[in-house]
Structures are given as structure tokens and as C-alpha cells.
N, CA, C and O atoms as a GROMACS GRO file, in nm:
protein
  328
    1UNK      N    1   1.702   7.411  -0.801
    1UNK     CA    2   1.665   7.405  -0.669
    1UNK      C    3   1.627   7.284  -0.594
    1UNK      O    4   1.673   7.242  -0.488
    2UNK      N    5   1.522   7.231  -0.679
    2UNK     CA    6   1.475   7.104  -0.618
    2UNK      C    7   1.550   6.969  -0.675
    2UNK      O    8   1.542   6.861  -0.616
    3UNK      N    9   1.603   6.984  -0.766
    3UNK     CA   10   1.690   6.868  -0.831
    3UNK      C   11   1.597   6.809  -0.940
    3UNK      O   12   1.510   6.876  -0.996
    4UNK      N   13   1.619   6.685  -0.965
    4UNK     CA   14   1.552   6.624  -1.062
    4UNK      C   15   1.399   6.586  -1.003
    4UNK      O   16   1.374   6.543  -0.890
    5UNK      N   17   1.311   6.612  -1.104
    5UNK     CA   18   1.172   6.619  -1.076
    5UNK      C   19   1.112   6.479  -1.045
    5UNK      O   20   1.014   6.468  -0.971
    6UNK      N   21   1.174   6.366  -1.107
    6UNK     CA   22   1.144   6.230  -1.069
    6UNK      C   23   1.157   6.197  -0.922
    6UNK      O   24   1.074   6.144  -0.849
    7UNK      N   25   1.302   6.246  -0.888
    7UNK     CA   26   1.350   6.220  -0.746
    7UNK      C   27   1.248   6.300  -0.620
    7UNK      O   28   1.219   6.265  -0.506
    8UNK      N   29   1.218   6.401  -0.689
    8UNK     CA   30   1.108   6.494  -0.622
    8UNK      C   31   0.995   6.438  -0.592
    8UNK      O   32   0.943   6.442  -0.481
    9UNK      N   33   0.942   6.371  -0.710
    9UNK     CA   34   0.823   6.307  -0.700
    9UNK      C   35   0.803   6.182  -0.619
    9UNK      O   36   0.695   6.154  -0.568
   10UNK      N   37   0.930   6.096  -0.606
   10UNK     CA   38   0.930   5.990  -0.545
   10UNK      C   39   0.957   6.012  -0.402
   10UNK      O   40   0.932   5.922  -0.322
   11UNK      N   41   1.003   6.118  -0.366
   11UNK     CA   42   1.040   6.158  -0.217
   11UNK      C   43   0.890   6.200  -0.161
   11UNK      O   44   0.844   6.148  -0.059
   12UNK      N   45   0.820   6.301  -0.237
   12UNK     CA   46   0.679   6.319  -0.193
   12UNK      C   47   0.612   6.188  -0.181
   12UNK      O   48   0.575   6.156  -0.068
   13UNK      N   49   0.593   6.114  -0.272
   13UNK     CA   50   0.534   5.965  -0.247
   13UNK      C   51   0.552   5.896  -0.151
   13UNK      O   52   0.459   5.830  -0.104
   14UNK      N   53   0.684   5.895  -0.098
   14UNK     CA   54   0.736   5.818   0.018
   14UNK      C   55   0.692   5.913   0.130
   14UNK      O   56   0.668   5.847   0.231
   15UNK      N   57   0.674   6.040   0.149
   15UNK     CA   58   0.641   6.126   0.248
   15UNK      C   59   0.486   6.094   0.262
   15UNK      O   60   0.433   6.072   0.371
   16UNK      N   61   0.428   6.093   0.159
   16UNK     CA   62   0.264   6.057   0.181
   16UNK      C   63   0.234   5.935   0.243
   16UNK      O   64   0.146   5.928   0.330
   17UNK      N   65   0.312   5.816   0.200
   17UNK     CA   66   0.288   5.706   0.255
   17UNK      C   67   0.328   5.673   0.415
   17UNK      O   68   0.280   5.590   0.493
   18UNK      N   69   0.422   5.757   0.429
   18UNK     CA   70   0.470   5.751   0.600
   18UNK      C   71   0.349   5.820   0.655
   18UNK      O   72   0.285   5.755   0.738
   19UNK      N   73   0.298   5.961   0.617
   19UNK     CA   74   0.186   6.034   0.674
   19UNK      C   75   0.050   5.925   0.705
   19UNK      O   76  -0.019   5.904   0.805
   20UNK      N   77   0.053   5.871   0.572
   20UNK     CA   78  -0.080   5.760   0.589
   20UNK      C   79  -0.060   5.674   0.690
   20UNK      O   80  -0.149   5.655   0.773
   21UNK      N   81   0.050   5.614   0.694
   21UNK     CA   82   0.075   5.497   0.785
   21UNK      C   83   0.071   5.542   0.935
   21UNK      O   84   0.031   5.463   1.020
   22UNK      N   85   0.114   5.679   0.971
   22UNK     CA   86   0.103   5.757   1.062
   22UNK      C   87  -0.048   5.758   1.120
   22UNK      O   88  -0.075   5.695   1.222
   23UNK      N   89  -0.126   5.818   1.062
   23UNK     CA   90  -0.267   5.824   1.051
   23UNK      C   91  -0.346   5.682   1.094
   23UNK      O   92  -0.438   5.682   1.176
   24UNK      N   93  -0.298   5.566   1.029
   24UNK     CA   94  -0.339   5.444   1.062
   24UNK      C   95  -0.300   5.424   1.208
   24UNK      O   96  -0.389   5.414   1.293
   25UNK      N   97  -0.205   5.420   1.232
   25UNK     CA   98  -0.157   5.404   1.384
   25UNK      C   99  -0.221   5.462   1.476
   25UNK      O  100  -0.273   5.403   1.571
   26UNK      N  101  -0.224   5.607   1.453
   26UNK     CA  102  -0.301   5.696   1.545
   26UNK      C  103  -0.460   5.670   1.541
   26UNK      O  104  -0.523   5.717   1.636
   27UNK      N  105  -0.520   5.611   1.457
   27UNK     CA  106  -0.628   5.588   1.454
   27UNK      C  107  -0.665   5.440   1.535
   27UNK      O  108  -0.763   5.421   1.606
   28UNK      N  109  -0.582   5.363   1.510
   28UNK     CA  110  -0.590   5.237   1.597
   28UNK      C  111  -0.547   5.234   1.727
   28UNK      O  112  -0.571   5.139   1.802
   29UNK      N  113  -0.477   5.344   1.762
   29UNK     CA  114  -0.447   5.367   1.907
   29UNK      C  115  -0.564   5.430   1.978
   29UNK      O  116  -0.596   5.394   2.092
   30UNK      N  117  -0.630   5.528   1.908
   30UNK     CA  118  -0.752   5.582   1.969
   30UNK      C  119  -0.865   5.494   1.959
   30UNK      O  120  -0.960   5.516   2.034
   31UNK      N  121  -0.874   5.382   1.864
   31UNK     CA  122  -0.980   5.303   1.883
   31UNK      C  123  -0.946   5.204   2.014
   31UNK      O  124  -1.030   5.188   2.102
   32UNK      N  125  -0.826   5.147   2.018
   32UNK     CA  126  -0.811   5.075   2.138
   32UNK      C  127  -0.817   5.139   2.272
   32UNK      O  128  -0.842   5.070   2.371
   33UNK      N  129  -0.794   5.272   2.281
   33UNK     CA  130  -0.804   5.348   2.377
   33UNK      C  131  -0.970   5.361   2.424
   33UNK      O  132  -1.026   5.335   2.531
   34UNK      N  133  -1.012   5.404   2.318
   34UNK     CA  134  -1.165   5.400   2.360
   34UNK      C  135  -1.237   5.284   2.389
   34UNK      O  136  -1.346   5.293   2.446
   35UNK      N  137  -1.180   5.159   2.353
   35UNK     CA  138  -1.252   5.026   2.377
   35UNK      C  139  -1.204   5.024   2.533
   35UNK      O  140  -1.292   4.998   2.615
   36UNK      N  141  -1.069   5.050   2.580
   36UNK     CA  142  -1.057   5.032   2.717
   36UNK      C  143  -1.136   5.130   2.812
   36UNK      O  144  -1.186   5.104   2.921
   37UNK      N  145  -1.136   5.247   2.745
   37UNK     CA  146  -1.197   5.363   2.832
   37UNK      C  147  -1.355   5.326   2.841
   37UNK      O  148  -1.413   5.353   2.946
   38UNK      N  149  -1.422   5.269   2.740
   38UNK     CA  150  -1.570   5.200   2.743
   38UNK      C  151  -1.582   5.102   2.839
   38UNK      O  152  -1.682   5.117   2.909
   39UNK      N  153  -1.507   4.997   2.868
   39UNK     CA  154  -1.475   4.909   2.968
   39UNK      C  155  -1.464   4.963   3.095
   39UNK      O  156  -1.537   4.931   3.190
   40UNK      N  157  -1.369   5.050   3.099
   40UNK     CA  158  -1.353   5.106   3.271
   40UNK      C  159  -1.455   5.197   3.292
   40UNK      O  160  -1.463   5.233   3.410
   41UNK      N  161  -1.544   5.251   3.211
   41UNK     CA  162  -1.624   5.344   3.249
   41UNK      C  163  -1.774   5.270   3.289
   41UNK      O  164  -1.851   5.319   3.372
   42UNK      N  165  -1.800   5.147   3.218
   42UNK     CA  166  -1.888   5.065   3.224
   42UNK      C  167  -1.882   5.009   3.399
   42UNK      O  168  -1.973   5.027   3.481
   43UNK      N  169  -1.777   4.954   3.419
   43UNK     CA  170  -1.752   4.899   3.532
   43UNK      C  171  -1.755   5.003   3.647
   43UNK      O  172  -1.823   4.982   3.748
   44UNK      N  173  -1.677   5.123   3.632
   44UNK     CA  174  -1.695   5.225   3.724
   44UNK      C  175  -1.839   5.275   3.767
   44UNK      O  176  -1.860   5.322   3.880
   45UNK      N  177  -1.912   5.266   3.696
   45UNK     CA  178  -2.059   5.320   3.720
   45UNK      C  179  -2.143   5.178   3.789
   45UNK      O  180  -2.263   5.186   3.815
   46UNK      N  181  -2.090   5.092   3.806
   46UNK     CA  182  -2.157   4.962   3.880
   46UNK      C  183  -2.192   5.004   4.005
   46UNK      O  184  -2.116   5.089   4.050
   47UNK      N  185  -2.289   4.971   4.079
   47UNK     CA  186  -2.313   4.990   4.209
   47UNK      C  187  -2.334   4.863   4.274
   47UNK      O  188  -2.442   4.817   4.309
   48UNK      N  189  -2.226   4.811   4.287
   48UNK     CA  190  -2.202   4.682   4.332
   48UNK      C  191  -2.263   4.646   4.461
   48UNK      O  192  -2.231   4.707   4.563
   49UNK      N  193  -2.353   4.546   4.462
   49UNK     CA  194  -2.404   4.515   4.608
   49UNK      C  195  -2.376   4.370   4.639
   49UNK      O  196  -2.355   4.294   4.545
   50UNK      N  197  -2.374   4.325   4.768
   50UNK     CA  198  -2.365   4.186   4.810
   50UNK      C  199  -2.222   4.158   4.837
   50UNK      O  200  -2.134   4.244   4.845
   51UNK      N  201  -2.209   4.043   4.850
   51UNK     CA  202  -2.082   3.969   4.897
   51UNK      C  203  -1.992   3.978   4.763
   51UNK      O  204  -2.036   4.023   4.657
   52UNK      N  205  -1.863   3.930   4.780
   52UNK     CA  206  -1.751   3.954   4.676
   52UNK      C  207  -1.783   3.842   4.557
   52UNK      O  208  -1.729   3.865   4.449
   53UNK      N  209  -1.864   3.725   4.569
   53UNK     CA  210  -1.918   3.669   4.458
   53UNK      C  211  -2.033   3.703   4.389
   53UNK      O  212  -2.049   3.652   4.279
   54UNK      N  213  -2.117   3.782   4.433
   54UNK     CA  214  -2.231   3.836   4.371
   54UNK      C  215  -2.164   3.977   4.301
   54UNK      O  216  -2.197   4.018   4.190
   55UNK      N  217  -2.075   4.034   4.380
   55UNK     CA  218  -2.017   4.176   4.307
   55UNK      C  219  -1.937   4.110   4.179
   55UNK      O  220  -1.955   4.163   4.069
   56UNK      N  221  -1.846   3.991   4.188
   56UNK     CA  222  -1.786   3.939   4.084
   56UNK      C  223  -1.875   3.900   3.962
   56UNK      O  224  -1.832   3.902   3.847
   57UNK      N  225  -2.001   3.864   3.996
   57UNK     CA  226  -2.103   3.826   3.904
   57UNK      C  227  -2.160   3.964   3.836
   57UNK      O  228  -2.202   3.968   3.720
   58UNK      N  229  -2.155   4.054   3.908
   58UNK     CA  230  -2.242   4.192   3.851
   58UNK      C  231  -2.110   4.257   3.765
   58UNK      O  232  -2.141   4.337   3.676
   59UNK      N  233  -1.993   4.232   3.781
   59UNK     CA  234  -1.896   4.291   3.702
   59UNK      C  235  -1.889   4.197   3.564
   59UNK      O  236  -1.866   4.243   3.452
   60UNK      N  237  -1.912   4.073   3.591
   60UNK     CA  238  -1.878   3.990   3.462
   60UNK      C  239  -1.989   4.020   3.367
   60UNK      O  240  -1.968   4.026   3.246
   61UNK      N  241  -2.118   4.042   3.427
   61UNK     CA  242  -2.244   4.072   3.347
   61UNK      C  243  -2.226   4.191   3.273
   61UNK      O  244  -2.277   4.195   3.161
   62UNK      N  245  -2.158   4.296   3.318
   62UNK     CA  246  -2.132   4.426   3.267
   62UNK      C  247  -2.044   4.411   3.150
   62UNK      O  248  -2.069   4.455   3.038
   63UNK      N  249  -1.930   4.340   3.187
   63UNK     CA  250  -1.838   4.296   3.084
   63UNK      C  251  -1.900   4.229   2.968
   63UNK      O  252  -1.872   4.268   2.855
   64UNK      N  253  -1.982   4.130   2.986
   64UNK     CA  254  -2.046   4.055   2.885
   64UNK      C  255  -2.124   4.157   2.790
   64UNK      O  256  -2.129   4.136   2.668
   65UNK      N  257  -2.176   4.256   2.845
   65UNK     CA  258  -2.241   4.363   2.754
   65UNK      C  259  -2.155   4.431   2.661
   65UNK      O  260  -2.170   4.435   2.539
   66UNK      N  261  -2.042   4.496   2.742
   66UNK     CA  262  -1.967   4.607   2.680
   66UNK      C  263  -1.845   4.536   2.613
   66UNK      O  264  -1.789   4.599   2.523
   67UNK      N  265  -1.796   4.412   2.646
   67UNK     CA  266  -1.688   4.349   2.564
   67UNK      C  267  -1.709   4.330   2.411
   67UNK      O  268  -1.612   4.357   2.340
   68UNK      N  269  -1.810   4.291   2.357
   68UNK     CA  270  -1.831   4.279   2.238
   68UNK      C  271  -1.792   4.402   2.149
   68UNK      O  272  -1.714   4.402   2.054
   69UNK      N  273  -1.861   4.503   2.199
   69UNK     CA  274  -1.829   4.646   2.151
   69UNK      C  275  -1.686   4.677   2.150
   69UNK      O  276  -1.634   4.749   2.065
   70UNK      N  277  -1.618   4.613   2.258
   70UNK     CA  278  -1.478   4.685   2.256
   70UNK      C  279  -1.395   4.594   2.167
   70UNK      O  280  -1.304   4.641   2.099
   71UNK      N  281  -1.428   4.446   2.166
   71UNK     CA  282  -1.367   4.356   2.078
   71UNK      C  283  -1.393   4.429   1.914
   71UNK      O  284  -1.300   4.445   1.835
   72UNK      N  285  -1.492   4.456   1.895
   72UNK     CA  286  -1.536   4.530   1.755
   72UNK      C  287  -1.420   4.643   1.717
   72UNK      O  288  -1.345   4.647   1.619
   73UNK      N  289  -1.432   4.726   1.819
   73UNK     CA  290  -1.333   4.839   1.780
   73UNK      C  291  -1.177   4.787   1.787
   73UNK      O  292  -1.099   4.834   1.705
   74UNK      N  293  -1.141   4.714   1.859
   74UNK     CA  294  -1.015   4.662   1.839
   74UNK      C  295  -0.986   4.575   1.716
   74UNK      O  296  -0.874   4.572   1.664
   75UNK      N  297  -1.071   4.517   1.679
   75UNK     CA  298  -1.067   4.441   1.535
   75UNK      C  299  -1.062   4.518   1.412
   75UNK      O  300  -1.010   4.481   1.307
   76UNK      N  301  -1.128   4.642   1.436
   76UNK     CA  302  -1.127   4.714   1.318
   76UNK      C  303  -1.014   4.801   1.322
   76UNK      O  304  -0.970   4.841   1.214
   77UNK      N  305  -0.964   4.834   1.416
   77UNK     CA  306  -0.821   4.896   1.463
   77UNK      C  307  -0.721   4.811   1.385
   77UNK      O  308  -0.656   4.856   1.290
   78UNK      N  309  -0.712   4.679   1.432
   78UNK     CA  310  -0.623   4.596   1.357
   78UNK      C  311  -0.615   4.586   1.219
   78UNK      O  312  -0.509   4.574   1.157
   79UNK      N  313  -0.751   4.591   1.157
   79UNK     CA  314  -0.781   4.591   1.024
   79UNK      C  315  -0.733   4.696   0.968
   79UNK      O  316  -0.691   4.680   0.853
   80UNK      N  317  -0.726   4.817   1.021
   80UNK     CA  318  -0.689   4.929   0.973
   80UNK      C  319  -0.531   4.953   0.945
   80UNK      O  320  -0.476   5.029   0.866
   81UNK      N  321  -0.487   4.874   1.025
   81UNK     CA  322  -0.320   4.871   0.994
   81UNK      C  323  -0.276   4.753   0.887
   81UNK      O  324  -0.160   4.722   0.863
   82UNK      N  325  -0.366   4.708   0.842
   82UNK     CA  326  -0.336   4.592   0.741
   82UNK      C  327  -0.313   4.648   0.611
   82UNK      O  328  -0.287   4.574   0.516
   0.00000   0.00000   0.00000
């Protein structure tokens, strides 16, 4: 019914590798999406005041706080794909 046991074992191993690879890609996608979502949410919560220069400074300050966390998530996602 299943043919050669060695061939079956090889095919199951290949299938397991493909599934593991798919899980890594899904995890990386989720981590990158989370990094973007965190950044967008932080900026959306800002109550900007003042002129455009002051508002730009407020956005930059928020990104300085959030960006290192986002970079860490993306770095870990890339390492997960290696």
C-alpha cells in the first residue's frame, strides 16, 4: 500500500521540513507585523500639540522609544528564518 518504507520515511521527513519552514515564515511574518502595529499604535496615541515642527519632534521622540523594540522583533524574526 505505501511502497518502500525508506521512500515513505524520506517523504515524511521532507514533509516535516516543509512544515517547519512554513512555521518559521509564519512566526517571522507575525513578528514583523507586531513591530509595525506597535509603532503605529504608539504614534496613533500621541496627542500632538503645537506647530508642525513641534509635532514632528513629538513623533520622533515616540519613535525613539518604540523603535528599539520593533528592531528587536524584526531581528529575531530574521534569525528565526536562518
